[in-house]
N, C-alpha and C positions, 0 to 999 in steps of 0.2 A: 503235934507230933505224929499222930495217925494220919492227918490229911496230907503231910508232906510224904509219907510213905506211899499213900495211894496215889499222888501224882506222879511219882517216879515210877511207879509200876505201870501206870497207863502209858507215859511216854516210851518205855522199854517195849511195852507190848506192840504200840504203833511202829516202832522202827523195826521190830522183827517181822511184823506183818507186811511192811512195805519192801523189805529184801526179800522175804520169801516170795512176794507177788513178782517182783522184778527177776527173781531167779527163775520163777516158773514160767514166766513169759519168755525169757531168754531160751529156756530149755524147749518150750514150745516152738519158738521160732527155729530153733536149729533142727528140731525134728521134722517141722513142716519143710524147711529148705532140703533137708536130706530125703524126704519122701515124695516132694513136689506136691503135697496135699494143701488143702484150704486151711486159713488161720482165723480164728475168732478172737477179736480184741475188745477187752474188758479192762478199762482202767478207771480208777477213781481217786481223784486228787493227787494224781503222779506227776513227777517233775517232769517237764517237756524234754529234758535231756535223756530221761528213760525213755520216752516215746520215739525219739530221733534214733536211739541206739536200736531198739526193736525193729523199726521200720528198715534200718541199714543191714540187720541181720536177715530180714525176711526178703528184702527186694535185692540185696547184693549192691546197693548204691552207696558211694561215698559222699559223706556231708562235710561240709566246712561250716561251723556253728558260729555266728557272731556273738562276742561276749554279751551283747544286749539282749539275746534271746533267753529269756527266763519266764517262768511261770508254771502253774499246775493245770494240767488238762484232765479232763474226764471223757472216756470214750466207751459208750455202751453199744454193744454189737451183739444180736441174736442169731445171727446166721455165719457161717464161715466165709471168708474172702480168699481169693488168690493173691499173688505178690502185686499185680496191677491194680486191684481193689484197694488193698491195704495202702499203696502210695497215693492213690486218688483221696483216700480218707484223711491221710496224713496231710496232704496239700490243703483240704478242708478245714482240718484242724488249725494249721498255720494261719489261713485268711481269718478264722474266727479270732485268734489270738493277736492277730495284726502283724504276722510275719509273713514272708514270701520266700519261695525257693527259686533260685536263679541258677541255671545251668552255666557251669564254668569248665569246660573241657570234660575230663572224666570224672569229676566232682560237681557236687550240688552246694551252692552258698545258700545259707539260711540266714536271712538278714531281716531287719525292720522293714514293714512295708513301704515306709517312707522314702527308703534308699532304692527300692527296686526300679524306679524311673531311670537313675542314673547307672546302676549297676549292670542294667542290660536287660536281657532276656531273648530268646530265639526270634530271628527274622524269619517269618513264615508268609506263604501266600494267603492262607486264611486261617481261621480259628480251629480248623478240624484235625483230627489225628493226635492231638496232644491232650494232656490232662486238662480238664475244664478250668481247674483252679491255677494252673501255672501262668506266669507272666510272660506275655509274648508280645512282639511288635510287628505291625502290619502296614503295608502302602496300599491304598485305594486310589485307582485312576477313575476319576469322575469324568462322563462322558457329556452329559446334557445340561446339567445345573452348575452353578457355581460352588465351588468347594468352600469358599469363604461364607456362603450362606448356610451350608450344611454345619459348619463348626457352630455358629449361633444356635442352630436348632438341637445338635446332637449333644453338645457338651454337657447339659446337666445329667444324661445318662452315663457318664464317665466317672469312675471312682474318684475319689480326691487325690490318690497317689498316681492316677493314670494320667496319661499325655495325649492330648488331641489338638492338631494344628493343621493349618492348609498351607499348601505351597501354589501360589498363584501362577507360577511359571508354566507348570505343566497341568495345572487344574487338579491336583492330587490331594489327597488326606493322608496324615501320618498318625496312627493310633498305637499307644502301647498301655495295655491292661491284661486282665485276666482273660485267658481264652475263651471261656464262655461268654464274657461279656463282648469281646472282640467278634464272635460268631452272631451276636446278637444284633451289632452295629452294622455288621455287613449285610445281614437281611434288611435292615432298615433302609440302608443307602440303596440297596438294590431295588427297593420299592419306590423310593423318592427319586432315584436317578432315572427317569423316564422321559422320553421325548414327548413334549406337550403336544398339544392338537392345534396350534395356532399356525396353520399353513397360509400360503397366499395363493388366491385364485385370481388368474387374469382373464376378464371378459372383454373381449372385442367387439365394439358397437358397430352396426352397419348403419343405422339411420340417426340416432341421437348424438348429441356431443358429449363427449366425456366430461368436459368441465361442467356443463350444465347438471349432468347427472350427479357428479360428485358433490354439487352444491346442494342439490335436493336432498342427498342421503345425508349430507353433514347437518343440515337443518333438522331432519327427522331424528338424527341421534342426539343432538342437542336438547330437543323437546323431550326426548324419552329419558334423558339423564336429569331434566329438571323435574320430572313427574317421580322418578325413582333413583336418587343419587348412588344407591348401591348397584344399579344394573350395570352388567359388562357389556360394553358397546365394542364392535369392531372398528377397524379403520380403513377408510377408502382414499386412494390417491389416483388422480387423473394423470394418464400420459397422452398429452396433447399428439406427441408425433404419431404414434400408432392408433390413436383415438381409441384408447382401452382404459378400463376400469380395474384397478387392484384392489382387492379386499383382503384384508387380514383378521384373525380372531378365531374364536371357537368355531367348531363345525357347524353348530346349529345356526350360529348368528351369520357365518358365511353364507349358509344356504338361504336365510332370510333376505339378506340384503341382495344375494344374486337374483333372486326371484323379482325383486323390485326393479332391479336393473334391467333384466329381460323385458318387464312389462313396459318400462319407459322407452326400450329400445324398438318401438314399433314404427312402421313406415307410415309417413304421412300423406296427405292428398297426392294421387297420382299426376296431377295436372301442374305440379309446382306451386310455391306460394311466394310472398314476398316478405322480407324482413328488413328491419333498419339497424345498422350497427352504427353505433356512436364511438367514434375513436377517441383515445385519449392522448395520444402522442403523435402519431403519423398524421400526413396530410390526406384528406380525403380526395383532392384533385390528383395528387401524385399516386395514390394507391388505386383508384378506379381503373386506369387503362392497364395496370400491372393484373388486377383480378380478371379483367376481360381477356387479356392474351393468356392467362393461365387457363381458363375456361374453354377457350376455344382449342388450345394444345391439348388438354385432356380429352376433349370430345374427339379431335383428330385421331389421337393415339387409340380411342376406343373403337373408332370405326376401320383403322386400318386393318387390312387382311392379316391372316396369320403368318404370312412370309414376310410381313413387314413392309410397311409403306403403302400409300394409295396408288391408284393407277397412274402410270407416267412418272412415278418416282417422287411426286411432290403431294405432300399432306393437304387434304382438304380444309379450306378455312370456313367451314359452316359453323352456324351457331350452336352453342353446346346444348346437349339434352341427354338425359339419362334416367335410369330408375323407372322406365316405362312411360315417362311423361312425354308429351309432345310440344312442350312450350320451348322457348328459348332462355338463354342465361343473359340477363342485362345488369349492368352496375351502373347507377347513376350517383354522382358526388354531390352532395350539398354543402355548399362553401360556408354559409352563414351558420350552421349548426357543426360542421366538420364531420359529417356523417356519410354513410353509404346506403343507398337504398338498393337491395339486391333482389331480384327475381330469379329463381332457379328452381329445378326439380329437388326433392328432398335429399338424394345423395349429393348432388352438385353443391347445394345449400351446405351440407355438411363439410365438404371439402373445402369451401371457400371461407366457412367460419374458421377452420383449422388454420388456413393461410392468414386470415387477419389476425388471429390471436399470435401468431408467430412474427408477424410484422409490426403489429401495434404494440411495441414495447418502449419503455423509457430509454431514450438515448444519454450516454454519458456525455460529460461537458469536459473540456479542455481549456485550462487557463495557460496561456502562452505570455512569457515575458521575454522580450528582445533587449538585450544590454549591448549598447553600441559606446564604446570608450575611444576616444581620440585625444591623444596627447602630442602637441608639437612645440619645438623649440626653435626659435630663430636669432641668429647671431649675425651682426653686421658690423664692419669697420672700415673707414674711410678717411684717406688723408692725401692732401694734394695741394700744390701751389700754382696759382694762375697769375700771368702778368700780361701787361700790354703797354706799348710806348707808340705815341702818335705824333707826327709833325707834319703839317700841311703841305710843307715845301720838300722835305726829305721823303717821307713815306711812313710806314707803320711796320713795328715788330711786336708780335704776339707769342705767347706760349699758354694757350687755352688747352688744358689737359680735361676739365670738367665740362661737357656740354651744356650744364645748366647755368653757367656763367658767360656763356658766349653772347648771349643776347644782351644781357646787362652791361657788359663791358662796351659793346657797340654803341649801346645808347649812351654810355658815360663818355666815350670818346666823342661822339656827335655834340653831347653838352659841352664838353671842353673846347670844341672848336667855335661853338657859337658864342661861347662867353667871351671870347676875344673882342667881339665887335657889338656886344649887347650890353645893356646896363648891368651894374655889378649886382643889383638885387635881383633881376629877371635871371640872370646866368647862375647865380647861387641857388635859386629855387629849382632850376632845371637840372642842376648838379645834384643836388640832394635827393630828388626825386628817382634820377638814374642810380644812385649810390645806394638807395634803400633797397632797390630791387635785388642787390648782391646778396643781402643778408639771408641766409637759409638755415636748415636743421644743423646742429651741432655748434662747434666753437669756430667762429670766423674772425679773422683779423686782416685788415686790408690797409692799404696807405698808398697816396699818390699826390700828384700835384701839377701845377701849371706853370709854364715860364712865360716871360713877356713876349717871345716869338710865336706863341700859341702853341708850343708843344705841350703834351700830356703825357703821363706816365701813371700806371697803377698797378699795385701787386695786391693779391688776394690769397690767404692761407686758410685752408677749410680742413676740419677735423670733427670726425662723427663716430660715435660707437653706440650700438643698439642692441638691446636684448629682448626677446619677446617669447612668452610661454602662453600656451593655450591649452586649456583642459576643458573637453566637452563629453558629457556624459548624459546619454538619452536611455531611457527604460520604457519603451512603448509596451503596453499590455492589452491583451484580447482575450475574451472568453467566448467559446463558441461551441457548438454542438459537435458530435462525431460525424466526420464526413460532410460538415457544412463549412463553405468558405466565409471567412470574415476579414473586413477591411477596416484599416484605421488610417486617418489622414489628418495631420496636424502641421499648418503652415500659413503661407501667405500667397495670394496671387500678384505677381511681379509683372509690372509692364516691360515689355521688350521691344525696342524699336527694330522693325523689319523693313521700313523703307521711307522715303519722303520724295516730294514731288512739287515742283514750281514751273509755271509756264511764263514766258516773256512776252510781253505785247506792247501795242502803241498806246498811245493816250498821252495825257498830260504829264503824268508821272514818269512814263517810260521805265517803268521797273517791274517787278514781280507781281503776278496776279494770282490769287486764290493759291497760296503755297499751303501744302498739308504734309502730315506724316502719317504712316500706317504703325500701328503698335498691336502687339498681340500679348494677352496675358497668360502666364505660365504660372503653375503652381510650384512653389519652393518651399520645402520644409521635410516632414516625416511623413513617409507612407509605409504601412506594414499590412500585408495581406497573407494570411494562413489558411490552409485546409488541413486539419488533423484527421488520421484515421487510426482508431484504438484496435491493436491486434491482441492475439493472446498474452497472458503473463504481464498485463500492464504495458506492454510495447506500444510505441507510437511510430507513426509515418507522418512526417511534416513535409508539406508543400509549401515553401516560404518564399515570398516576394518582398523584399525589403528595399527602401530607397531612402536616402538622406542626403538632402541638398541645401545649398544656403549661398548666400551672395558674398563672393570673394573680395570684389572691389568694384568701383563704378558706382555710378548713381542710377536709380530706376528710371526707364524711359529714355536712357542715353545708348549711344552705340558702344560704350566703353564698359557697359555692363559685364561682369564676370561672375559665374556661378561655379561652385564646386558641387559635384553630383558623385555619390558612393550608391552602388546597386548591387544586391545580392539576389539571384533567383537560383533555387535548387531544392531538391528534396533529400531529407535525411531520416535516419533510423534512430530513434532515442527512446530511453526507457522513461518512465513517469518520475517526475522530482529529480531530473537529473540535468546538468548545466552542460551543454555542449559547444564546443568553437565550431562555427560555420563558415567563418572567413575573415581576412585581415590584410593589413598592409603595413610594411615598414619601409619608409621611403627616407634616405639620406641624399642631400644635395649639398654640394659645396661648388661655390663660384668665386674664382679668383681672377679678377681682371687688373691691368696695369696698363696705364698710359704714360709715354716718356718721349722726350725730344732726342733725336739720334746724335751721337757724340757727345753732347753736352752731359746726357744722363750717364755716360760712361766715366766720367771724371770721378775718382774717388772722393768720397765725402760729399763735395760740392755737387756731385750728380744727382744726390737726393732732392735738390731744388728744383731739379727739372723732370721729376716723376710724379705721378699721382696713381694710388693704388686703392682698390675697392675690393673686400672679402666679405662673402656672405655665405652662411652655413645654415641650413634648414634641415631639421629632422622630424619626420611624422610618423607617428605609431597609432594606427587604427586597427581595433579588434572588435569582432561582432560575436556575441554568444547568444544561445537560444536556452530558455529554462522553462519547459512545459510541465503542468502539473494535472493529473487526471481528478475530476471531481466527480466521485462515485456516488455522493448522496448529499443530502442538505447540509449536514453537520460539516462537511470539508468546505462547501461553498460558503457558509456563514463565517467558518473560521478565517479563509482569505479575504473575504469581504470586509469583516471587521478589521482585520489588520491593515488594510490599506485606508479604511474609513478614519480609524483612530489615528493613523500617521497624519493624514491631512488636517484633521481636527486638532491634533497637538501644535501643528505648525500655526494655525490660525490663532488658536490660545495664546501660544507665545508672542505672536504679532499684535495681539489685541490688548496689550497692557496699557492701561490708561485710556483716557477719553479722546474723543476725535477733536483735533486742534481746532479752535476758533469757533467752531458751532457746538461742540459738546456732544453728549451722547455715546452709546456703546459702539464699539465695532462689530461688524456681523461674524458671527461664529456658529459653524454646524451644531445641531443639537447632538447630544448623546446618542450613541447608537441604540442603547436600550429603549429609547423612547419609540423606535420603530418596532420592536418586538411585541408579539402578542401577549407574553407574560409581563409587559411592562404596563398594560392598562390598569386603571384604577381598581378594578373589581379583582385583579389577582396579583398578590404581591410578587415583586421582581426576585425576591430570595428564593421564591419556591422553585424556579427552574434555573440553575445555575449555568452559564455558558461552559460548554467544553470544547477543547481543542482536539484534533486527531493526534494520535499517540506520537506520530512521527514527525510532528510538526512543533515549533516552539511557540507557546502562549504569547499572544500580542500584550504590549504593555498599555496599560488603560491610559488615556489623556487625563491631564490635570483639569480639574474645574476651572472655568474662567473666573 
């Protein structure tokens, strides 16, 4: 009973003390506001709502308190503070308790710190001029380093409730945190965002070659890297056009490399020297006169007066010499080793070396495929009736409308006349021989007979219809270097009769003596000549010379030999891997011939017996296309080579089914393409280096195994 009374008294005393303290603080705050004096805050386990009310009375600020803002606070102050100090102390207390004050117009929201990121905060240019513990948002513009890299470095310094992100569009940073931390981050960014010392020095060489100097410096850098992997080495690049060396890196490293470059760029012997240049792609015989002409032109330009030109208006063509030397420039080509032996003064040697480096480059290749497609159709129809009647006493009547039967009918009539006076067997044989010559192409029907008086009559009906289709496709292909002419010829040498001769003389035979004919052989077939020139953006200029010929009719070596010839010679501009139409012909021919007997052919219906008609229609469609492909490297060249190789091998494999008849054995077939590849050798597995085709082309289909 006594313990319960003691507990009640203690609770009552604590409540009274808290009320008195709150009332005292409130009165003190009101007095301070009225006098503008300083205030001393001393609270112990007071409700945070009491502190908020006190600060509101001291500072005159309006607060909106989130219902989740609860707890007790203790504030110990030994010296009085003005209203600004009271507000800063209040913000510090809120941070300790996990709350934040967010400006919202004329009021201030007090919310849990986890909500501060979304509830906002003032957008400021920096963290200065605001209370240190106030939530603010700031945007930094980074000038020299990457904003994304700074986020990874500085993110651990931001509070859990803060926000720190980079915008790559303008290389800026967005930070939302307490003003004190924003100020600290700003100072760190200012120290990090400094322009580096990795500038670029350009050193123009006077005597040495930029390429040679760069190779020496690169070798030295690699050796230093092997000795000390952590060493920071600069970068060196050669500019062959200006014969300069570009050095990048830290200032000390750039100075060290520049000193080496200057030591290497020392003049050589003044009398000149001799060097041998082994060429990789260019021809030494073609390059030697170019270099000599260049040296002479350079020497003439160097000796020309300041006003321009030598005396008399013509430049002198004396041997080149410069650099204080008194020697001459000589360039000798060695065909066996494809090299150039150059003797010149140091400065001229350097200029010639630069010219060689620019001319001795790998030239691109071009694969050109010509497509010649010809489709022709021929239709012919013939119908006619020929007749003849003969009597040796009266005469003959004929209606020969077809010239091919004229000779046969004449022979048949002669055979009929002789049959009346000769034996039956002999006459019949002669008649049958002459009648057989009347049989021709198509359907032929004939009839005839002899009378006792030696009269003969015969009738021949001939009908013919024919259709002909011709489809010719030729695809000659050539691969050549840029600006190099290439030719392909596939065909036969056909003999053409150009003349004949025979002389007549006396003698026992009284005949021709030493007759002979003159024959000229000409190539008939397919010829393709191209000269490609590659320009910028993979464009091509093609000079094309294409000829396709063949025998149309007649026999070789006879005067009746007829050939067809199609020729295209032009220059076109085309893109790589583009199909371009370069020429063609569409030919339609219709021939309608009619032979008839006057008057009789005009009789209705019966007049058709006295007519012969022949109709022929021919249509030819010839088109020529060109398809060039630029082969930039070995990968593309291998792809197109393998595609055609596998196509030929597939055809051989399909034709090689079964053994060779009669003698047995296997048919010859090309080996697999992989057998020629280096990775197909026994010491390296084939699967280790798979074949790859260019992205823009379709992969070839592998040929089946025989």
